[in-house]
N, C-alpha and C positions, 0 to 999 in steps of 0.2 A: 924542446921535448912536448910541450901543450901545443904547440899544432902535431906531432907526429900522435899523440892522442887523441887531438880531437879526430884524424882521418883517421883514423881505428874505428873513435865509438861512429862517426859516420858511416862506416863502410860493414860496417856490424850492425847498425842501425837499420838498413838498405838489403843487407840480407834478411835481417829477421822479418822486416815490415814484408817480403816480398814472398817468403813463407808463409807468414803469417794471413795470406791474402788469402788461401789456398781451404778448404775442406777437407784434403786428403794430403796426406804427410807425402811428400814428393822425396825426401831422402829416405822413407824406408822403401821404395818403389824400384825395385832392380830387376838383374835379371835371371833371380835365384830359380822363376817359376819357370824358366825355359830349360833346364837340367833335367825337368822329369819328363820331356817328351824326347820321347825314344828318337825320333829323329834328327837330333841336334849336333851333329859333331862336328858340322860346318854353319856355324853363325856369324853375323855382327850385330853387337847390341848401338842401338841410340838411342844414348838417354836422355836428351831431351823431347823424342818423341815417347819414350817408354815403351820402344817396340821391338824386335830384333826380326831378322831379315834370315830366314834359314833354307838353304840350298839344298831338296832333295836328289836323294841317286837318279829319282830319274827325269832331272832333268825341272820338275816344277819349283818354283821358290812357293815358300807359306811364309806371310811375315804378320807373327803374333805381339799381338798390342794387351799391357795391363799396368792400368794409371790414369791418373789423372788429377788436375789440381780443384775444379768443383764440381766435373762427374766423373765419375771413376767409370772406367768400361773395361770389360774383359772382349778380345777380337782374334779375331782367325780368318786370312785371307790368304788363300789357294788360287794361286797365280800361275794357268795353261797356257799354252805358247801353242798355234796354229789349230788351235780346235773352235769350230764355229757355233758359237749359240743353239744358232736353229736346231742344230745335230744333235742337241742335247735336251734332253727331257726331263721334267718333274721329276723323275725318280733319281735322276744322274746328280741332278744338284740336291736333293733330298738325303744324299750316301752320301758325298764329299763334306757337306754340313754336317753331319754326325763325325765323318771321319777326323775333321777339325776342331767341333765340340770335346770328343773324345782325346783328345792332347792337351786341350786349353782349359774345358771346364771341369767344375768338380765331379766325382763320379754322382754325386745327387744333381745337382744340373743337367748333367747328360740321362738321367733319368726320366728327369720332367720332362727335358726335347723329345724324348722320341715316346712318351708318351701322351705329348702335344700334338705330335707327329701324326699319331696312331688315330687318335680320334677326332682328327682334322681339326685343333684347335689355335687357327689361324684365319688371317686375310691373305688371302692370292691378290698378286695382281702383275701386269706386266706394259709397262709406261709404252718402252715400243720392240721393235725387234731386238732391242741391244739392253736391256733391261728386265731381267723375272726378278718377283721379290715374294717373301712372307714374311707377315710378322706376325707375333706372337703377343695374344693377352699375358700382363701379368703382373701381379700386384704389387713388387717391387722394386721392376725396375720400369725405369721410366720409357726406355727403348729396349724391344728385344725383335731380332730380326734375321732373317738370311736371304740372301739375294747372289743373284747371279749377272755379270754384266759383259758386256764385250767392249774392250778398248783398244783402238787400234792392233786386232791381230790378237791382242790375247782375251783370254775368258778369265774373269776373276769373279770365284765364288766366296763371300764373305758369311761369315757367321757371327753375331755378337749382343751386349745387351750391355748397359750403361743406367747404373742412377746417380740421382743426387745425395 
């Protein structure tokens, strides 16, 4: 009996110590936020990554992430097939970013994003023909970004932020 109690105590202590290493409570990070997205009739939730993969009616995929241990992040990645990045202009990337943000962010965050885009309150860059990005200035977020990247015939448009 003492051995069983010792094993139970050891396992519960290990589980507690793993969760206590996190700044943010992993147990409260669920797929509840996905239910508020209109296009979520078909999705799968990966609890270890805190993200959902949503298959959209037009054949695209939206990966919705919300969570973290020491850095809490919110991001959405729209994956489009058979699209060339050089045929997608800055306006298309921005409109796609807004579309993702309207599904992932709070209304206040979307409003703030639109203001930053209208006033061009961001740094713009292009590492090569496969990567285009905007970095937004924000007083509360460690990183706030919109990026488009071509990888093996896919174009991934991602917008998100994280904070400590």
